[in-house]
N, C-alpha and C positions, 0 to 999 in steps of 0.2 A: 691501328695497331698501337696498343698501349703496353709498356713494359711492366714487369712485376711490381715496380715501385710506383706505378700510376702516372708515368710520364710518356707522352707521345713524341717519338723521334721526329725531328723537324730541322730545317735549315734556315738560317738567317742570312740575308744578303745585304752587304754594304757596298754600294756602287759609288765610286768617286770620279770626279772629273779632273782635268789637268790642273785645276787650282786647289785640289784636295777638298773640295766641297762634296757633300754626300747627297745622294738621291733621297728624297723624303716624299712618301706617297700619302695622300688623303684617302681614307677608307670610303667606299661608296656610300653615299647618303648619311655620312656621320661627320662629326667634327673631331675626328681622331686621325692622327698622323702616325706613320710608322715606317720602318724599313720593310722591304719585301721579305716574306717568309712563307714557308709551307711545309707540309708533311712529307716524310720519306715513305714511299710505297714499299711494300714487301718485295725484297730482292733487288732494290735500287740502292746504289751507293749514295753517300751524301753529295758527291760531285754531280752525279746524274740527276739527283733531285733538284740541286741548285740550278742547273741549266734548264730543266723542265719548268721550274717555278719562275725563273727569270723570263722565259718566253711567255708563259701564261699570264703573269702579273704585269710585266713591264714591256713585253714585245721585243726584247733584245735577244739576239742569237749569239752563239759562241763567237762568231767573227766580230761582234761589236764590243767585246770585252776581253780583258786579260786578267787572269787570276793572279793577284799579288800575294795572297796568303790565306790561311784558315786557322781557326782555333785548334789547339792540340787536343782538347777534350770537350766533352759535352758541357754546356752551360745550361742550368735549369732555372725555371721560374714557376712558381705556383700561381694558379688562376684562382681568384676569389670564388667561393662556392656559388655566389649569386650569378656569376658569369657562366657557370658550368651547366650544360644541358642536363635536364632532369634525369634522363636515362643513364648518364655517365656518373652521376653523383655517387660517392662511396668508393669508386675505384679509379677515378681520374683526378690527378693532382695538378697537372700542368704540362709544360713542354720541356723537352731536353733538346738543345740545339747545337749543331756545328755551324759556326759562322764563317762566311767567306768575305774577303775584301777583294773587290774587282775594280779595275781601272776601265772606264769607258774609253775605248779607242775608236768607236764610231762617232756619230753625230748625235746631238740632242734630238734631232728630228727622227732618229731611229726609234726613239721611245714611242711605244704605242700601247696605251692603256686599254684599248679595245681589241687586243690580240686574241682574247678568248671569248667564249660565249657568256662567261660569268666573270666580268671584271671585278677586281678587288679594289682598285683605286679609280677615283674620278678626277683627280688633280695631282700634280706633282710639282716640286721645285727643288732647287739646290740649296742646301743649308751648310753652315759652317760645321766642321767635323764634329765638334763636341755638343752642339746644340740639341740634337735628338736625345741625348742622355738626360737632359733636363726637361724635355717637353713631351716625351712619350707617356702613355698611361702609367700611373704610379707603380703598379705591380710588375712592370717590365724594366723599370729604371736600373735596378742593380745589374741585371743581365746585359743591358745595353752598355753600361759603364765598363763591365768586365770585358765584353766583346771589343769595344772600341779601344780599351787600354791594351789588350793583347794584340790587336791588329795594327795599331798605330806604328809599330816598328817596321812594318812592311812598307809604309809610305816613305820612311827615311831611307830605305834601300832602293826605292824607285827614283830614277833620275828626274822626275817631273818636279818634285819639291818636297817640302816638309810641312808638317802641322804640329803644333805643340798644344798640349792641354793648358788652358788658362791658369789652372792652379799650379802646374809645374812651372809656368813662366813666372808666377809671383814668387815661388820659392827660390828660383834662380836669381831674381832681381836683387 
């Protein structure tokens, strides 16, 4: 399902632990790391899509996480034409995403990258909050920065702790 502007509706998922580190998944058979994400099916709400993708890609159920917040609006990124399937070229531009910030309330051992028949990730680790914005594939960096910036405020409202952007720390120093 692609909108009239050429963007596929999608959800992005940032899962954080009690130290405000974020889940970082390695794409199957690639040297590419990213947050979980996936398309929104026709008739599905962004939250329903998020919980479905969370189970499919990470093996976590609703009871393993708590929603801390989500982005207010769609965040978009364009996919380089060389990455676009031949049959989509000319009418597909990229993804538009609603991003969710989740707190893992279950255990690390609840993560199961083999929860579906078609795994997206073959490894995972915890990263510092801002690291993914600098290490994701280049065409997603701006949307990662926007999502993390907008979602960061929900961490400061959560009693577990705070995280601060290194650039913001430098400005305050």
